[in-house]
Each structure stands twice: as C-alpha cells, then as structure tokens.
C-alpha positions in Angstrom: -92.5 -39.3 -41.0 -95.1 -41.9 -39.8 -94.2 -45.5 -39.7 -96.7 -48.3 -40.2 -96.7 -51.7 -38.7 -97.8 -54.4 -41.1 -98.5 -57.9 -39.9 -98.1 -60.6 -42.5 -99.4 -64.0 -41.7 -98.0 -67.2 -43.1 -100.3 -69.8 -44.7 -99.9 -72.1 -41.7 -100.8 -69.2 -39.3 -103.9 -68.5 -41.4 -104.9 -72.1 -41.2 -104.3 -72.1 -37.4 -106.4 -68.9 -37.1 -109.3 -70.7 -38.9 -109.1 -73.6 -36.5 -108.8 -71.3 -33.5 -111.7 -69.2 -34.7 -114.1 -72.1 -33.9 -113.3 -71.6 -30.2 -111.9 -68.1 -29.6 -113.0 -64.6 -30.5 -111.2 -63.0 -33.5 -109.2 -60.7 -31.2 -108.1 -63.6 -29.1 -107.0 -65.6 -32.2 -104.8 -62.7 -33.3 -103.4 -62.4 -29.8 -102.6 -66.1 -29.6 -100.9 -66.2 -33.0 -98.8 -63.1 -32.2 -97.9 -64.7 -28.8 -96.6 -67.9 -30.5 -95.2 -66.5 -33.8 -91.7 -66.0 -32.5 -91.5 -69.6 -31.3 -91.8 -71.0 -34.8 -94.4 -73.4 -33.6 -96.9 -72.6 -36.3 -94.4 -73.7 -39.0 -93.3 -77.0 -37.4 -95.2 -80.2 -36.9 -97.0 -80.9 -33.7 -94.7 -82.6 -31.1 -94.2 -82.8 -27.3 -91.8 -79.8 -27.3 -94.4 -77.7 -29.0 -97.0 -78.6 -26.5 -94.7 -77.6 -23.6 -93.8 -74.3 -25.3 -97.4 -73.5 -26.1 -98.5 -74.1 -22.5 -95.7 -72.1 -21.1 -96.1 -69.1 -23.4 -99.9 -68.9 -23.2 -99.9 -69.2 -19.5 -97.3 -66.4 -19.4 -99.8 -64.2 -21.4 -102.7 -65.0 -19.0 -104.4 -67.9 -20.8 -105.5 -70.8 -18.6 -104.6 -74.4 -19.1 -107.9 -75.2 -20.8 -107.4 -72.5 -23.4 -103.8 -73.6 -23.9 -105.0 -77.2 -24.5 -107.5 -75.9 -27.1 -104.6 -74.2 -28.9 -102.6 -77.4 -28.8 -105.6 -79.3 -30.3 -105.8 -76.7 -33.1 -102.1 -77.2 -33.8 -102.6 -80.9 -33.9 -105.5 -80.6 -36.3 -103.5 -78.2 -38.5 -100.6 -80.7 -38.6 -102.8 -83.5 -40.0 
C-alpha cells in the first residue's frame, strides 16, 4: 500500500509565498515555508520574537543573514 504526502498550505502561507516569490525561486519559497511552518510564525503577527526565530531557523537550514532578512520583510509586509 502506497502512502502519499499531501502538503496543504494555509491562506497566510500562500500570501507569504506570493511575497517571497518576488525575491526567491519557487523551490526556495516552498523550502522556506516548510522550514518555518512548525514554528507557527506564518500565522502570528510580526514581532521581535518572530524575527529571532526566523533568523535562527533559516541560518540552521543554510540561508544567510541577508536571505533571512528578506523573509522577515516579507512577514512584515504580510502582517500589514
């Protein structure tokens, strides 16, 4: 019996993906959203704790500080 993995994105994740798509390749956008999804950041408003968590998580996955800042700015735009 084969099992399938289905990824369902929330509306806020889709909005974040649209904002990230202006800067990152589609594969990177999906990777970033998957990297952050378990933190619950895409559902909560932008704040200082989110910024720290985003930087920490993305640097763990190999993104540099500039790329992490671009994600933070996208989160800030989405929260407006």
